[in-house]
C-alpha positions, 0 to 999 in steps of 0.5 A: 504774511502768506507762505508758499507751502512745502519743504525743500528736500535739499535741506533734509540732508543737513537736518539729518547730519545735525541730528545724527551728530548728537546720536553719534556723540551719545548726547542722546541714545535716539530721537524721532523728529518730524518737520511739516509744511503744508502737505509735506512731512519729513521724518527722521528716526535715529539711534536706539531705544537705550544706550546699551541696546543696539536695536534701531529705534522704531518710528512708533517708539514710545517716549515720555513727553513730559510737559507736552502733556500740558497742551493736551490737558488744555484741549480737554478743558476747552472741550468741557467748556464747549460742553458747558460743564465749565466756563473760563471765569468760573471760580475753581471752588465750584469743583475744588471747594478745597481752594475757596478762601485762599490766603497769599504770602506777603512775600516769597520769603515769608513764613507760611502764616504771614499771609493776606486774603486773596483778592478774588477766587482762582478761575478756570482761566487762571489755571489755563494761563498759569496765573493761579498764584502758585508755581515754580520758584526759581531758587535752589530747593528749600531756599524759602519756607514755601518750598520746604512745605511743598516738598514735605507734602510730596506734591511734586509741583515746584520741580520735576513731576518725578518721582510721582506724588504718592497721592490720589488726586483728591489727597493731592488737592487736600494737601495742596490746599493747606499751602498759601498762594505765592501771588494774588490770583491773576497777578503773575505767571508761574510755571507748572502747577496750573495744569496739575490743579487743572487735571483734578478739576477736569476729573471732577467736572467730567465725572471720570478719571483723567485718563478715561476722560482724555482717552474718550474725548481726545486720544480715541477721536484722534487715533492716539492709541499709544498716548497714556499715563503708563505703558502696558506690558504689551507695549514695553518693547517699544518704550524707550529708556530715559536719561538725564545728563550729569551737571558737571560732565554731561554724561548720561545717567539713568532716569527711568527704565521701561520695565520697573520704572515710574511709567510701568504701572498706573500711578495713584494720580494722573498728573496733567502737568507732565506724565503722559507717554506718546509717540511721534505720530500720536503727537503729530495727530494732536498738533495736526488737529490744532493746525486744521482749526480743530478738525480731524478726519473731517470731524470737528473736535474743537471750535475755531474760537477754542483753537484761537483762544488756546494759541494766542497770548494772554499775558501782559507785557509785565507778566511776559517779562517776569517769565522770560527765563521760561518763555524767552524774549519774544514768547507769550502764553496761551492756554497750557502752551507757549505762544507768540506775542506781538513783534516787529520785523522777522520773528525769531525761530522757533516761533509760534505755539507749542511747548517743550518737555523736560524729558527732552521733547519740543514742538512748535507750529510757526504760523508765520512760515507755516512750519511745524517741528516735533522732536522727541528724545530721551535726554532730560533738560537741565534748565528752561533754556533749550539744549543743543539738540533742540537748537540744532533741530530747529536750525535744520527744520527752518533750513528745510523751508522751500524758498 
């Protein structure tokens, strides 16, 4: 359906009230939000950089964007595919020989040596669609032997990416390669590991460290000057403090602080699954390029075909059903991001392509209603289900659509 562009300023007050209530209750120290439709863009910046800091949050505040890193890594992969350095159906052992001749567990609870041969190689597309056969296991830690082994190897791929793995990308890959897959390549959608492996693949295919590749091919062309895997000393005054809520009370406790935390210096491995920092306007520059069909400031970055491939669903109905906890009842998965799946009638909200970050970030672009929303907070998520601040943000964002 076609939509008339524009936002209704009458809805901005309600959006502001919904978001400011979370700041006033100290659910979040601060937040930066953007709602856009057509040429209309509305921004809300509320709260403070830290609970104990009275300084008002700035629009250029730097946040840990967690899994919003994933779509950016996906775009980098599409750029290398456009260059001819990679192809979707390439077996990953072309650049990751460690992953040749995979073995697959007979069952999730099997011993690590109770395996069968992989029926085929993992492909580049398997990494982009999270169907490589390895990823998050929805069970308490150490429930299954594969979880115990992953923890002992310090891979940080079956849970949050922090503390960051203490390995170089090559060492990480060597350790990962000692584990069997959980499912056959292509069979099931499993969260997270696909982009961690993809980051190493991009380094080797692109011939340079991942951060250098992302900066040269994506961040600099889009003017994303504050997006990186660590924060230099000169930018620390703009770097927010991150918190996580206690499971029993919801009270916020420190997750990471700017000056001595995990992002205060480069880590041994640039983790493409969720370790970028960024700002509201940097993320908006990235999203705007996708909305423009791959074009930024009159220059084409991605082909229209690449944008379409990234933002359309690639999962089967059965794969979507098994991923419902992460993707919801109506979600699908494109390349390194959530996307829409066919639905009859009026789609729910939020709808469209984008993703969420475990440090408290969310983005969706709704092609049905022409609406984009981006929200960056400092409150970590405790489950794949959206927290109340996300729900209220989307309620307010959709309420600002011009009727």
